[in-house]
C-alpha positions, 0 to 999 in steps of 0.5 A: 729539811727537804722531803723526797720519796723512795717510791713516789708511784705510791702517791697515786694512792691519794686518789683513794681519799675520795672513797671515804668522802663518797661513803660519808656523803652517801650514808648521811641521814636525811632530815625529815620535816615535822610540824610541831606546835611547840618545842618546849616539851623537847629536852635540851639534851636531845638537841645537844646529842644530835649536834655532837653526833654530827661532829663525831661523824666529821671527826671520824671521817677526818681520822680515816682520811688521815689513816689512809694518807699515812699508809700511802706515805709509809709505802712511798717511804719519805726521807730527808734528801739533804743528805745524799747518803740516804740512798742506802735506804733506797731499794733502787740503790746500787753500791759500787765498791773498789778495794785498792789492789796495790801490794801495800794492802797486804799489810797484816795488822793482825790475822787479817790483811787490809784487803781482807778487812775491805772484803769484810766491810763490803759483806757487812754493807751488803747485808744492811742494804735493802733486799732489792738494792745491788752491791758490786765489787770491782774485778781488777782482771776484767776491769769492770764491776761485778755483782758482789758475792759473799765468800766465807774464805777469800779464794784469791788475793786482790793485791798486786805489785805496781800502780793501782787501777784507779783511773780504769775503775773510775772510767768503768764506774761512769760507764756502768752507772749510766747504763743502769737506772739505779741510784749509784753510790761509790765506796773506795776502800784503801790504806791511802798510802802516800810514799815520798818517792812515788807519784804514780800510786798516790791514791789520795791525789788520784781520789782528790782529782776525781772528786774535785773534778767539775766536769761531771757531778760526782756520786755520793762517795765513801772513802774508807781508810784502812791504813794504820798510823802506827804501821811498822816495817823492815825492808831490804833494798839495793842488794847486789855485788860490790863493784869494788869487791866481786866476792862481797855482797852489799845491801841496805836494811831499813827499819820503820817505827820499830827496831831490829834486834839480833835478827838473822840475814841469810844469803842464798844462791840457788839452793845453797846458803852461802852466808849469814850474819846477825844484825841490829838496827834502831827504829827509823834507821838504815844500815849498810850491810856488806857480806863476804860470799866468796867466789861464785861457785853456786849460781848466777843469781841469789837472794838475801832474806831477813828472818824476822816477824814482819807485818809486810813480808814482801820486802824481807827478800831482796833478789840479785844477780851474782854476775854482771851478765846483763846485755846492754844495747849500744848505739853508735851515731856517726859515719859508717866507715869511720865508726867501724872500729867502734862497732867491731871493738864492742862486738869483739868482747868475749863477754858479749856485754854489748848486744846489740851494737848498731851503727846509724847515720846522724841524719837517720837516727830517730827519737826511738833509737836514742831512747831505747839505747843504753849506751850512745856513742857520738862519733865524729858527727859533723851536722846533727839531726833534730833528734840528736839535738833533742838529746841535749835540749829536752827532758823527754829521754831517760838518763843516758850513758853518752860517749862523746868522740868529737870530730877534729876536722877544721871545717865541721865543728858545729856539733862540737860547739853545741855539745861543749856549750851544753856542758858549759865549757869552750874548748880549743883545738890543738895540733902537734907534729910529734904526737902525745901518748896517754898516761893512765892514773893507775892499773889497780882501780876498777876502771884501769885494772888489767892494763899492763902499763901506765904509759901507752907509748905506742899511741900518738895523738896529733890533734885534740881538743884542750880543756874538755869538760869534766873530771879527767879519767886519763891524760896525755903526757903533756897533762892535757885530759884525753878523757873526762866524765861529767853529768849534765843538767838533764842527768845524762852521764857523759864521757868526753874524749879529746879526740875522735876514736874512729878512723881518723888522721888525728890519732892512731888509737884504733890501730893499737891493742890498747883500743878495745879494752880502752873503749870497753872501760870507757863504755863501762864508766859511762854506764856506771853512772846510770847502772842503778837505773838500768839494773833496777827492775821493779815488780809491776812497773812498766819499762821500755822493752830492751828489744823494741825497735830491733829485729831480735826478740827474747823469751822470758822464764821465771825461776822455775823455768816456766815461760812467762812472756816474750819480748818482741816489738812491744814498746813496754814490758812488765814483770809482775812479781819479784824474783829472778828471771831468765832472758833468752834472746833469739840470737843467744847470750842468755842473761838474768834479771833480778826483780824486786819490790818497789821501795815506794810500796814499803813506805807506810805513810798515809794521807786523807784525800783533800775534798773541795768545800763544794763537794763535802756534802757528797763525800765522807771519809771514815776509818774501817770501824766507823762504816757500820755505825755510819750506815746504821745511822743513815738507815734510821729514817726519822720521818718513817718513825714519826709516821708510824707513831702518828698512825698508831695514834690515829687508829686509837682515835678512830676506835674511840670515835667509832660507835655502834648504831 
């Protein structure tokens, strides 16, 4: 046991111990010397009484000194400093409380949500602190700790979509606790959710890194776990129009630890109910839903709702767009003159699907240009820049849709060789005087639907690459592939052409009516492989600004036509809540975005943070029901109880020793 004092300044009172000693010495009776001829006539009891009174006065002095000493010690508040959580008794303590703001804390396992239980715990903790101690809560908007004020009813929600602000909270805690002279204690209140498919909001990992850091000595920390191991949930995910059938809506219904039995799912477009059905799903299972909603006569966007009692309601609604009216930016990298037909073809489409369409020289293109593009067309490149080479050598880019149109020049083949090696193939250049024409596999599938005929005899291909990598999408009439699709090791979706699509002597494709729809279908096929990533907007998750690096910008409106933001030239943008948003670019072409709950926020699995052995004395992991008892036990100062008992015994002894003169 190691004894410390909450108020060591009171130990200066030990100087008062000299007062009783001085009084004792000054009041000591003087001995008067008398001469007697003999002591035999004195009684023996008189001598004994005199000695007893001397001992009594000495004991009385010692008792009074001990009483003064105990009173001083009681005021100094001694405690056993082997437990760092005894600072809960310290009048100079400062308790900093953080409630996890992620949306999973809105799970309701009764009348209260988890974040409301967190507020109740802080209120209870604040009541048990000494009167002069301070309790702070983290303000997520101001990004700083503020004095905790108890409220009968919470006026606002702590929870929000997206990652937690744990790192900014710890920074604020370090700065504020250093400025104040009080002794800090940190309280972390969370469900400690640990989803499988997410890394940015794994609170247990963040707490582990913070508490396990050796850079600074960590303060005493209470980790309060509110997650329910038996938590259950229903969620609707990946709602959208079926690519095979535009009048059909597809979605997934997932159950976690509890079954869905004869519950209604409703499709609403605008304010009109356009479909519904009853579904049943076993626990811990996923059901694919496909509903016929007819033609789009109601709205350009809608939502899918599950009418079931659920402790977490945020994922019972899935938002989707009924038409594919989102714009995608296309970047054409190649010679301006030779690539002109590519840019003109994409801009000529009536749907204005590709906007903006930008053509750049291979030596001028930058990393930002490549990273911000949804579709990259590599047209007849002879000498690649360093930025282009990073497209196939680095993982710094997200998944990209790439349309590769190789040069057929006999002298400039370096870039072709690099790309073909990256796609694990070696191709041979073939020339023919007669020319070959393309043969479509069909005219009914999504890719080739609408083409009038299978054999395009107006086209002549004189020079092309044989054995291009991937699965053939269409072939020449000699059975050599003209276009194929493949996915590389970096996740990019490639459409590889056997010949150049620009102005070239190798073919006459750009001079025919086949060129525009052909290029559009190839671009759509390239984008289809990553379209889920492109469309998948998650509430609270930052994404690259679609207008970053371009002169154009757009206004963003919510479903009530209220302006919520403007996308100018900021690198990243975020949409905070689920719903349908309208994007109005300055150059026209309005489109809508469907923003949904991140599926990782709907996985109610939990994990305790891992605490290093060297830090386990400073950290306690408790559930919500254990906090009050822990604080109560910590506040029990056994040393103070013992001192009061000894003081009472000494006072009683002083009364017994005291005698009237």
